[in-house]
N, C-alpha and C positions, 0 to 999 in steps of 0.2 A: 504494500500500500504506500501511498505518498504521505507526506507530512500533514497535509490538510485532513486526509481521512483519519490519520492517527489522532489528530487533535480532537476531531468529532467523537471518535470512539472513546478516547480517554475521558473527555468531558461527560459523556453519557455514563461511563462507568463510575466516575466520581459522584455524579448525581444519585445513582442507584445505591452506592455504598453509604451515602449520607442520608438516605431515605429512612424516615422513622415511622413507627407504628403509633397507635392512638395513645400509648402510654409514654411516648417520647423516647422509646428505645430504638436503637438502630436495627433495621429489619435484618440486615446481614451482620452477624457479630464479627468483631475485629479479627478473630482467629480464622474466620471463613472468607475474609476479604483477600483474595489472591492479589499480591502485588503485580503491577503491570511491568513488563520488561520490554523496553524499546530497544530493538537491536538494529543498528544502522551505521553506515559509514560516518566518519567524523565530519563535523561542520555542516550538517544538513538542517540544523535548526531544532534539535531535540530539546535543548534547554529553553530556547525561545518560545516554543509552544507551551511549555509548562508555565511560563510567566503570563502568557496570554490567557490560559485557562483560569489561573488564579484571579487575574484582573476581570475577566468576563463574569466569573461566578462570585466575586467579592469575598473570596476566602484567602487564607494566608498561604505562603510558600516558603519552605526552608530547603535550601539546596546544599548538597555536599558532594565533593568528589572523593570517592572512596580510596583513590590512589594515595591520598594524603594521610590516611589513617593507619595506625598500628593497632594491635590487639588491645593495648592499654587505653588508647584514646577512645576506641569504640565501645569497649566493655566497662571502662572505669578502672580505677586503681584499687588494689586490695587494702583493707585496713582491719585492725583487730578491735572487736567490740566485746563488751562484757554482757553476759546474759545469765539469768537464773533459771535452772531447770530442777524442779523438785527440791528447792531449797539449796541447791548447789550452784555456786557462781562459776561459770566457765568462760574461757576466751573463745570467741568465734570469729572466723574470717568472713568479712563482707566486702562489698564493692561499692565505690562511689558511683554516682550517676554518670552514665556515658555522656560525653560531650555532645553527641548528636541528639540524644533524647533531651538533654538539658536545653539545647537550642530551641527545640520545639516548645518547651514550657516557657522559655524566655520570650519567644515571639508571641505566645498567647498573652503573657503578662504585659508586654510592651504595647501590643496593638489592641487588646481587648477582643480579638477575633479568636474564637475557640475551635474553629474547624479549618482544615487546610490540607495541603499536600506536602509530604516529605519526599523530596526528590533526591535520589542517590545515583550519581553518575559514575561511570567506569566501574560498575559493580562486579564485572567479571575480570577485573584486574587486581582484586584484593590479594594481599600476601597470603602465603600458605598457612601462616599461623592464625590469620583472621578468618580463613575460609569456613571452619566449623561453626564459628560464631555467626557468620552470615547465613548459614543454612538454618540455624536456630531462629535467627531474626526473621527470615522469609516465612517461616512456618508459624511462629508464635508472636511476632512483632515485638520481640524483646531483645535488648542488649544487656547481658548480665541478668540482674533481677528486675530491671526497670523496663516497663512496657511503653510503647508509643501511646499517647492519650487517645481515648475514644474520639471519633470525629476527624481523625487524621488518616488520609489515604496514602499508601506507599506506592510511588512510581519509581522505577529504576531504569537505567539505560546503560548501554555498553556498545562497543565496536566488535564486529566480526573479527576472527583471528587474523585474516589477511591484512587488516589495517593496523594491527597493534600487536607487537611481539610480546607484550606483557599479559595478553589475554589467557585466562585459564578457562577451558570449556567446562560448562556446568554438566554434572552428571544427571541422570534421569530423575533421581530423588529431588534434586533442586528444581529442575525444569518443571516437574509435576506440581510445584507449588507456585508457579508463575503463570500469568497471562502473557504469552510471548507474542510480540508484534514486530514483524520485520518491515523496516521503512527504507524506501529508496528515494534518491534525489528526483525532483520533478520541477523543471524550470517554470512551467505554466503556473504551478501553485506558488512557487517562490515569487513570481512576478506580481501576483495579487498581494502578497505580503509586502513586496517592495513598494508598491503604490501607496500603501498606508504609512510606510516608514520614510517615504520621500527619498528613496535611493537615487543617487546621481543619475541623471538621464543618459549620460554617456555610457554608463554601465548597462542599463536596460536596453538602450538602443543597440549597443554592440552585441549583447546576448540575443536580441531578437534576430540578428543576422547570423550569429554563431552559437546556436543553442548547444552544440556539442562541446563547447568550452565552458559551460556552466559548472559542470562537475567532472573532474578528471583526476584519477590517481593511477600512475603507471611507473614502471621501473625503467630507468635509462642507464646508460654507461656510467653516468655520474652519480647514480643512486636514485632514490625515489623522488619523483616530482608529483606535485599535486595542485589542484585548484578546487576550492570548496565554496559553498554558499557563504560561509562565515568570512572567507577571504574577500569575496566580492563586496559584502556589506561593509567590512572594515576599510576596504579601499575607497568605497564611496564616501565614507566619513572624512578620510584624509584628503580626498580630491576637493570636497567642498571647502575645507579649511584652507588648503593651498590656494584655491582661487580667491577666497576672501582676502588672504594676505598677499596676493600677487606673487606667490612662490612658484618656481618651475615644477612641472611634472615630467619626469623622465623614466627611463628603464630601471634605474637604480631604485627609485621610489616604488614603482609598480611591482617590481620583482620582490619586494619585501612582503607583499600580500598574495601575489599570484606566483606560486613556486613551480612554474613551468615556463621554460625559456621561450618556447615558440608562442604560447598564449600571451606572455608578457609583451613580446615584440609586436605581435599583431594588435593587441589592445592599444599600445602606445602609438602605433601608426594610425589606428582608427581615431584615437583621441585628438591627434593633430588635425585630422580631417574634420572631426566634430567641431573643433574650435574655429576652423576655417569656415565651415558652413554657418556657424553662429554669427561670425562677422559678416559674411557675404550676404546673408539673407535679412539681417537686422530684425530679429524676432519681435522686438517691441514695436517696430514700425508696422509690421504685418498685423499684430493684434490691436493696433490703434486704427486699422483700416487703411493704411497707406502701403499698399502692396502691388501697385501696378508694375513696378520694375521686377519684383520678385516672381511674379506670375510667369513671365516669359522664361526666366532662368529655370524655374522649377519644372516647366513643361519639357525642357530639354534634358533635365537631369536623369541620371541612371536611377534604377529603383532603390538601391541602397542609400543614395543621397536623399531621395524623396522620403524614405522611411526615417532617416535621421532627422530631417527637417520636421516631419510630422511629429516625431517624438519630442523635439524641443518645444514645439508649439503646444502640444498636449501637456507637457510638463509644467509650462508656465500657467496655462489656464486651469489645470487641476490644482495647482498650488493656490490660485485665487479662490477656487471653489471650496477647497479644504479650509482655508482661513475663514471664509464666510460661514461655513457650517459650525466651526468652532466658536465663532462670535455669537452665532444664534443660540448655541447651547449655553454660552456664558450669560447672555441676556435673559434666558429662561430662568437660570439659577438666580440671577440678581433680582428678577421680578418677584420671585418667591421670597427672597430676603426682604425686599422693600414692603411686601404685603405684611410680613410679621412686624416690621417697624411701624407701619401705618396703623396697626391696631392699637399702638400706644397712644396715638394722638386722639383717639376716641375718649380717652379718660381726661377728666377736667384738670387734674394736677400735672398733666404732661408738660415737661419743660425741656429746654435744650439739654440740660444736664442729664435727664433721663434718656434722651436720644443718644447722647455721647456714651453713656454707660452701656446702652444696648449695642452700639457699634463696637465698643471695645470687647464686650462679651462675645459677640458674633465673630469678631476677628480672631480672638483667642481660641474659640471653639473650632473655627475652620483650620487654624494652625495645628491644633491638636489632632483633628481628623486627618489632616495631610500627613502628619508624622506617623499616625497610627497605620494608615494605608502603606506608607513607605516602609515602615518596619516590618509589616506583614508581607512585603513583596507583592502587593496587590494593587499597585498604582501604575496606570498606563501613562504614557507621555501626554496624551490629550487631557486626561483628568488632572494631571499635575499642573498643566498650564491653566486649566480652568480654575482650579482651587487657588493658585497663586494670583490670578487676575481678580478673583472675588476678594481675596485678602487685600490686594492693592487698592481696590475700590473702597473697601471699608476703612482702611487706614488713611487713605487720602481724604476721604470725606470727614473722618474724625479730626484730622489735622486742620482742615479748612474751617470746619464749624467752630472749632475752639477760638479761632481768631475773629470770627464774625460777631458783630455787635447786635446780637439777637438773643432773646430769652425764651420765647415761646416755642413749644414743641412743633406747632403747626408750621412756623417759619423754617425751622430746621428740617422738617420733613419735606417742605417745598423745595429746599435746596437739593436734597437727595434725589427728588423726582426730576429736577432740572438736569442733574448730572447723569441720571439714567437715560433721560430722553436725548441727551447729547450723544450718548453711546449708541442709542437706537438710530439716530440720524447718521452717525458715522458708519454703522453697519449697512444702512440702506444705500449709502454711497458706494460702499465696497461691493454690495450685491449688484448694483446697477453697472458698476465697472466690470465685474465678472461676467454679467450677461452680455454686455457690449463686446467684450473680448471673445466670448464664446461665439457670438454672432459673426464677428470678423473672421474667426477661425473657419467656421463653416463656409463663409463667402469665399475665402481664399482657396480652400481645398476644392470647392466646386468649380471655381474659375480656372484653377490650375490643372485639376485632374479630372474634371467632369464627373462621370459616374463610375470611375475606375475603382481599383482595389483600395486606393487610399481612403476613399469615403467609407468603404466597408470596415477598414481598420479603425478609422476614427469613431464610427458608431459603436463598434465592438468594445473599444477601449473605454469609452464613456459609459457603456452599459455595465461592464464588469468592475469598473473602478468604484470604490466605496464613496469617495468624495463626489465623483461625477454623477453617479446614479442618485445619490441623496439630494444633491443640489438641483438637478433637473426635476426630480419628483417634488421638491419644495417650491421651486420658483418657475419651473417650466422653461421650455425652449422650443419655439415654433419650428426652428430649423431642424432640430433633432427629431421632432414629431413628424415633420413632413418627409424627411429623408428615410426615417425608419419605416414609414408607411410605404414610401416608394419602393423600398427594398424588402418590405414585409418582414422587418427584423423580428417583430414579436412572434409571428407565426412560423418563422423558418430559422430559429436560433440554432438548432442542431445542424441544419444544412450549411448555415453560415460558418459555424465553427469548423465544419469539414472543409469548406472552401479556404478558410484561413490556414488550416493545416496543410492543404495541398499547395499553397503558395510557398511553403518552406522558407518563411521569411528569415 
């Protein structure tokens, strides 16, 4: 299965393991909850999907790499305790709590979240001395005498032997206690993930043309060479920062992330072309509707150049749409906050001081919630930005109100509403700009490429993109609706996907 299918399967399993009966007891007792074992090549996103599952479900996540553990750190250290048996005091050896089990309890205490996932990576690379304890853990969910708390689901992961010399193959007794899932790389699934993470467009455009370079591990005369999904994502991060700082991008830099000489050279050559296309076509001019010169150039371009150009245009517009949708979510959150503050003004003794106290309490509460989610490992990037922006709004409003020469709560609340409406107006401008740029994108693609494959790619990308589909559903796009109808996108999705595959982009 691919990593997306694995994510759905794990999420469903976690939901079932956390299902309770009418008495509040877990339907499947902890000892019967088989740990999930994700078996797949390195760097395909096993850890990333665990973070996404925790964020989606609002539960905690504790992650450990088992290669870092000895028998002592996993089981705890022995100590001597005194106990009385039948009136006789004797010395008894006991064990301190395992570092791993203690981390689960620490996370529960710090976050206030009592359910979660304990993710143990590289589980088939444990030392020989730790192997018996791991077998006991997989069966009884205990390290030493200490058990994983109720409400915590165990997910494990490891690499097949061909990828890691340290792998110790599990025997049948161990495998019979696991739900084994074999995961393989899949560029189509990763591209959906990349859209949400805003992976550099040069990376996704290159991989659209060279899908066989997405994941590659092979032996060469100089040793093992490899390119992984993790490598592409890390390369994307450094490319964005290099461009922001005006630093050069060369083979030496790219080769630190793509450990395959031929792929590194090909990507660097493409990246130079990508930058040339970016300068030649003036992306911002096209999206502002000034594309007469670019149309004739695009008509004559080879298909790989057209695909790169389309990728750059889509990247810019999808960035706009993603920002608008995040602002819309922020405004919804702020509106609910203001409703709560507004209820104070209905009381006769409401004053500016009471409004300030409520702002401070809300700000501190939001900071605490943010830290709780962060400590639980259940905080997505989008939610983190939203929480921080709400906190900023509350703190800015508190600071401004303190300096204003007003005393009544109604006046203070009026200022808050004015600040909120200013944000609404700003978001409306952002939305209109995104709609205008989307319209210009459609106009350019139609004029340059007619009803060619580029239009099909544009419609498909907007349909499968989370930001694009949500934006169009919320605010509409006559151009998208018209072209979708012309190409019968809604009724022929399977056929269109087959056509895209046949293009071998």
